[in-house]
C-alpha positions in Angstrom: 0.0 0.0 0.0 2.0 3.0 -1.3 0.9 6.6 -0.9 -0.8 6.9 -4.3 -2.7 3.6 -3.8 -3.8 4.8 -0.4 -5.0 8.2 -1.8 -6.9 6.4 -4.6 -8.5 4.0 -2.1 -9.7 6.8 0.1 -10.9 8.9 -2.8 -12.9 5.9 -4.1 -14.9 5.8 -0.9 -16.2 9.4 -1.4 -16.2 9.8 -5.1 -18.0 6.5 -5.8 -20.9 7.5 -3.6 -22.3 9.1 -6.7 -23.0 5.7 -8.2 -25.1 4.0 -5.5 -27.0 7.3 -4.9 -27.8 7.6 -8.6 -29.0 4.0 -8.6 -31.0 4.5 -5.4 -32.7 7.8 -6.1 -32.6 8.8 -9.8 -35.3 6.3 -10.9 -37.5 7.2 -8.0 -37.1 10.9 -8.5 -37.6 10.3 -12.2 -40.9 8.5 -11.6 -42.1 11.6 -9.7 -41.1 14.3 -12.1 -40.9 12.5 -15.4 -43.8 13.3 -17.9 -43.8 9.5 -18.9 -43.4 6.7 -16.3 -41.4 4.6 -18.8 -38.7 7.3 -18.8 -38.2 7.1 -15.1 -34.8 5.4 -15.5 -33.7 7.9 -18.1 -31.6 10.0 -15.6 -29.7 6.8 -14.6 -29.2 5.9 -18.3 -28.1 9.4 -19.2 -25.5 9.2 -16.4 -24.1 6.0 -17.9 -24.0 7.7 -21.4 -22.0 10.4 -19.6 -19.6 7.8 -18.3 -19.2 6.4 -21.8 -18.5 9.7 -23.5 -16.5 10.9 -20.5 -14.2 7.8 -20.8 -12.6 9.2 -24.0 -12.6 12.8 -22.5 -11.0 11.6 -19.2 -8.2 9.7 -20.8 -7.5 12.6 -23.2 -7.4 15.2 -20.4 -5.2 13.1 -18.2 -2.8 12.4 -21.1 -2.4 16.2 -21.4 -2.4 17.4 -17.8 -1.7 14.2 -15.8 -3.8 12.1 -13.5 -3.5 14.4 -10.4 -4.9 17.5 -12.1 -7.5 15.5 -13.9 -8.8 13.8 -10.7 -9.0 17.2 -8.9 -10.8 18.8 -11.8 -13.4 16.0 -11.8 -14.0 16.2 -8.1 -14.7 19.9 -8.2 -16.9 19.3 -11.3 -18.9 16.6 -9.5 -19.6 19.0 -6.6 -21.0 21.7 -9.0 -23.1 19.2 -10.9 -24.6 17.9 -7.6 -25.7 21.5 -6.9 -27.3 21.6 -10.3 -29.1 18.3 -9.7 -30.5 19.7 -6.4 -31.7 22.8 -8.2 -33.4 20.7 -10.9 -35.3 18.7 -8.2 -36.4 21.9 -6.5 -37.7 23.2 -9.8 -39.3 19.8 -10.7 -37.4 20.0 -14.0 -37.0 16.5 -15.3 -34.8 17.4 -18.3 -32.5 19.6 -16.2 -32.2 16.6 -13.8 -31.2 14.4 -16.8 -28.7 17.0 -17.9 -27.2 17.0 -14.4 -27.0 13.3 -14.3 -25.2 13.2 -17.7 -22.4 15.4 -16.3 -22.4 13.5 -13.0 -21.6 10.5 -15.3 -18.8 12.4 -17.0 -17.3 13.0 -13.6 -17.7 9.3 -12.7 -15.7 8.4 -15.8 -12.7 10.0 -14.0 -13.5 7.9 -10.9 -13.4 4.7 -13.0 -9.9 5.7 -14.0 -8.8 5.1 -10.4 -8.4 1.4 -11.1 -6.0 2.0 -14.0 -4.0 4.6 -11.9 -3.8 1.9 -9.1 -2.5 -0.7 -11.7 0.2 1.8 -12.7 1.3 2.3 -9.1 2.3 -1.4 -8.5 4.3 -4.2 -10.1 2.5 -6.3 -12.8 2.0 -9.3 -10.5 0.2 -7.2 -8.0 -2.2 -5.5 -10.4 -5.3 -7.6 -9.6 -4.8 -7.0 -5.9 -4.3 -3.2 -6.4 -7.5 -3.0 -8.5 -9.3 -5.0 -5.8 -8.1 -2.6 -3.1 -9.6 0.3 -5.0 -12.9 -1.4 -5.6 -13.2 -2.3 -1.9 -13.9 1.4 -1.3 -17.2 0.8 -3.0 -18.4 -1.2 0.1 -18.1 1.9 2.2 -19.6 4.0 -0.6 -22.6 1.7 -0.7 -23.5 2.6 2.9 -22.3 6.2 3.1 -23.9 7.3 -0.2 -27.5 6.0 0.2 -27.4 6.3 4.0 -26.5 10.1 3.9 -28.8 10.6 0.9 -31.7 9.1 2.8 -30.9 10.9 6.1 -30.5 14.3 4.4 -33.5 14.0 2.0 -35.7 16.3 4.2 -33.1 19.0 5.0 -34.9 21.3 2.5 -38.3 20.6 4.0 -40.4 21.7 1.1 -38.4 19.9 -1.6 -37.8 16.1 -1.0 -34.4 14.8 -2.1 -32.8 18.2 -2.7 -30.8 17.7 0.5 -29.7 14.3 -0.8 -27.8 15.9 -3.7 -26.4 18.7 -1.6 -24.9 16.1 0.7 -23.6 14.1 -2.3 -21.9 17.3 -3.6 -19.9 17.6 -0.3 -19.0 13.9 -0.5 -17.7 14.1 -4.1 -15.6 17.2 -3.3 -13.6 15.5 -0.6 -11.3 13.6 -3.0 -10.0 17.0 -4.4 -8.3 17.5 -1.0 -6.7 14.0 -1.1 -5.4 14.4 -4.6 -3.4 17.4 -3.6 -0.9 14.9 -2.2 -1.0 12.6 -5.2 2.1 12.2 -7.3 2.0 11.6 -11.1 4.1 8.6 -11.9 4.1 8.0 -15.6 6.4 10.1 -17.8 3.8 9.7 -20.6 1.3 11.9 -18.8 2.3 14.8 -21.1 1.2 15.9 -24.5 3.3 13.7 -26.8 2.7 12.3 -30.2 1.1 8.8 -30.1 3.1 6.1 -31.7 1.3 2.9 -30.6 -1.2 0.5 -32.3 -4.5 1.6 -33.7 -7.8 0.9 -31.8 -8.6 -1.8 -34.4 -5.2 -3.5 -33.8 -5.7 -3.4 -30.1 -9.3 -4.8 -30.1 -8.3 -7.6 -32.6 -6.1 -9.2 -29.9 -8.0 -12.3 -28.5 -7.1 -11.4 -24.9 -8.0 -7.8 -25.3 -11.3 -8.7 -26.7 -11.8 -11.3 -24.0 -11.2 -8.7 -21.3 -13.4 -6.1 -23.0 -16.4 -8.5 -23.5 -16.1 -9.8 -19.9 -16.2 -6.2 -18.5 -18.7 -4.8 -21.0 -21.4 -7.5 -21.0 -20.7 -8.4 -17.3 -21.5 -4.7 -16.6 -24.5 -4.6 -19.0 -26.2 -7.6 -17.3 -25.6 -6.2 -13.8 -26.8 -2.7 -14.6 -29.8 -4.0 -16.6 -31.1 -5.9 -13.6 -29.9 -3.4 -10.9 -31.5 -0.4 -12.7 -34.9 -2.2 -12.9 -34.8 -3.3 -9.2 -36.0 -0.1 -7.5 -38.8 0.2 -10.0 -39.8 -3.4 -9.7 -39.6 -3.4 -5.9 -40.8 0.1 -4.9 -43.1 1.1 -7.8 -44.6 -2.2 -9.0 -44.4 -4.5 -5.9 -45.1 -1.6 -3.5 -42.2 -2.5 -1.2 -41.0 0.3 1.1 -38.2 2.7 0.1 -36.1 1.4 3.1 -36.4 -2.2 1.9 -35.5 -1.2 -1.6 -32.5 0.8 -0.4 -31.4 -2.1 1.7 -31.4 -4.5 -1.3 -29.4 -2.0 -3.3 -26.9 -1.5 -0.5 -26.3 -5.2 0.0 -26.0 -5.6 -3.8 -23.3 -3.0 -3.9 -21.5 -4.6 -1.0 -21.6 -7.9 -2.9 -20.1 -6.1 -5.8 -17.1 -5.0 -3.9 -16.6 -7.3 -0.8 -15.2 -10.2 -2.8 -12.4 -7.8 -3.9 -10.7 -9.0 -0.7 -10.0 -12.3 -2.4 -10.7 -11.8 -6.1 -7.1 -10.8 -6.8 -5.8 -13.8 -5.0 -8.2 -16.1 -6.9 -7.1 -14.6 -10.3 -3.5 -15.2 -9.4 -4.2 -18.8 -8.4 -6.8 -19.9 -11.0 -6.3 -17.5 -13.9 -8.4 -14.8 -15.5 -10.5 -17.1 -17.6 -11.6 -19.4 -14.8 -12.7 -16.5 -12.7 -14.8 -15.2 -15.7 -16.5 -18.6 -15.9 -17.2 -18.4 -12.2 -18.7 -14.9 -12.7 -21.1 -16.3 -15.4 -22.1 -19.1 -13.0 -23.0 -16.7 -10.3 -25.1 -14.7 -12.7 -26.9 -18.0 -13.5 -27.9 -18.3 -9.8 -29.5 -14.8 -10.1 -31.5 -15.9 -13.1 -32.7 -19.1 -11.4 -33.9 -17.0 -8.5 -36.2 -15.0 -10.8 -38.4 -18.2 -11.3 -39.6 -17.9 -7.7 -42.0 -15.3 -6.1 -40.8 -11.7 -6.0 -40.4 -11.2 -2.3 -38.0 -9.0 -0.4 -35.7 -11.9 0.4 -35.8 -13.1 -3.2 -34.7 -9.7 -4.4 -32.0 -9.7 -1.8 -30.7 -13.1 -2.7 -30.8 -12.4 -6.5 -29.1 -9.0 -6.2 -26.3 -10.4 -3.9 -25.3 -13.0 -6.5 -25.6 -10.4 -9.2 -23.1 -8.3 -7.4 -20.7 -11.3 -6.8 -20.8 -12.2 -10.5 -20.1 -8.6 -11.5 -17.1 -8.5 -9.2 -15.5 -11.6 -10.8 -16.1 -10.5 -14.3 -15.1 -6.8 -13.9 -11.9 -7.3 -11.9 -10.7 -10.2 -14.1 -11.5 -8.3 -17.2 -9.8 -5.1 -16.0 -6.7 -6.9 -14.7 -6.4 -8.9 -17.9 -6.8 -5.7 -20.1 -3.8 -4.0 -18.6 -1.6 -6.9 -19.7 -2.6 -6.5 -23.3 -1.1 -3.1 -24.2 2.2 -1.2 -24.0 2.9 1.7 -21.8 2.6 4.3 -24.6 -0.8 2.8 -25.6 -2.4 2.9 -22.2 -4.6 6.0 -22.6 -5.9 4.9 -26.0 -6.5 1.3 -24.8 -8.1 2.4 -21.5 -10.3 5.0 -23.3 -11.4 2.5 -25.9 -12.2 -0.1 -23.2 -14.2 2.3 -21.0 -16.0 3.9 -23.9 -17.3 0.5 -25.1 -17.9 -0.9 -21.6 -20.0 2.1 -20.5 -21.8 2.5 -23.9 -23.1 -1.1 -23.5 -23.7 -0.3 -19.8 -25.9 2.7 -21.0 -27.9 0.5 -23.4 -28.6 -1.9 -20.5 -29.7 0.9 -18.2 -31.9 2.6 -20.7 -33.6 -0.5 -21.9 -34.2 -1.7 -18.3 -36.7 1.1 -17.6 -38.7 0.4 -20.7 -38.6 -3.4 -20.5 -39.6 -3.7 -16.8 -42.7 -1.7 -17.6 -43.5 -3.8 -20.7 -42.5 -7.2 -19.3 -41.8 -8.6 -15.9 -38.8 -9.5 -13.6 -38.5 -13.1 -14.9 -38.4 -12.0 -18.5 -35.8 -9.4 -17.6 -33.5 -12.1 -16.2 -34.0 -14.4 -19.2 -33.0 -11.7 -21.6 -29.5 -11.7 -20.0 -28.7 -15.3 -21.0 -27.4 -14.6 -24.6 -24.9 -12.1 -23.2 -23.7 -14.7 -20.7 -23.2 -17.1 -23.5 -21.2 -14.5 -25.4 -18.8 -14.0 -22.5 -18.2 -17.7 -22.3 -17.6 -18.1 -26.1 -15.2 -15.1 -26.2 -13.2 -16.5 -23.3 -13.1 -20.0 -24.8 -11.9 -18.5 -28.1 -9.1 -16.6 -26.4 -8.0 -19.7 -24.5 -7.9 -21.8 -27.7 -6.0 -19.2 -29.7 -3.5 -18.6 -26.9 -2.5 -22.3 -26.9 -1.7 -22.3 -30.6 
């Protein structure tokens, strides 16, 4: 645990609170101020679009000014965007709320770069563990974010949830202080001419494609079901907001708690086997959808959904950083995150529409083809690597 890794881990705790709060509240707020109920999850989806677009922007900015300045800039930006979100709720302006969520997503794209910064701060054989340490901060975020958002929702008594986003703004500003002590490591974090492989050449590598597909479709399945959960539980099944929030919190904990051992498991069993295990865990979530939709059923399903995501995302990310050269890192990382969060956005947007048109069981069954694709891509990479 060097200084940079410690700063990144602490910053993750506060910066990542934007993610569970967006999942927890944006759909509910959307259902209250949206002109059409099927657009309730649009703010959440728009935020993921922001992450996808921001992935290219974040890597470009940090290639010019370095990670330290980029992370500080993003933290301040997140604070201002949270203020805008609070104002949009106060004014009951759905489209302004979507606009704010888009830029909150752009800010989150910088947070998602923490894992790559962590990988750069350690030796290659310690990369999975370093990434796991960063993602562990998400456990604390899962409780701090929704907890404070729920506690502060009535601060502005006449406008429910305005206080939630004001509090979130303070949380996302804290990393700016931490990053004052961060040290840029890479000599490439300056504006130099790119001389590495093209994006097509990078993605044509079987291992690069394996890592990309595991991360992208693993994320798509997770967000597809996670985004639909608050609507399915709170709006359709009429379960309380506290129960809905508890399921989301435990889901996020399940996403990040395995990080304590995921790096060790990858080192022992290999990236591919952990990806297969992630798909198996997703299968348990799908089987659970065949039973009655009770609070405990949602809790069980979302916990295994989180576990599966952890295995797929960490194994995908740690494999990815082994497939490119040092001078290719920003292009490779930007390409990876752009595709991952573009697919993530499609999953989020379609979730709000399909949960209204279909049901929870059908939502789960739709995920099966994506799981098969992950397995086939992994098998292909394994076969080609042995030739």
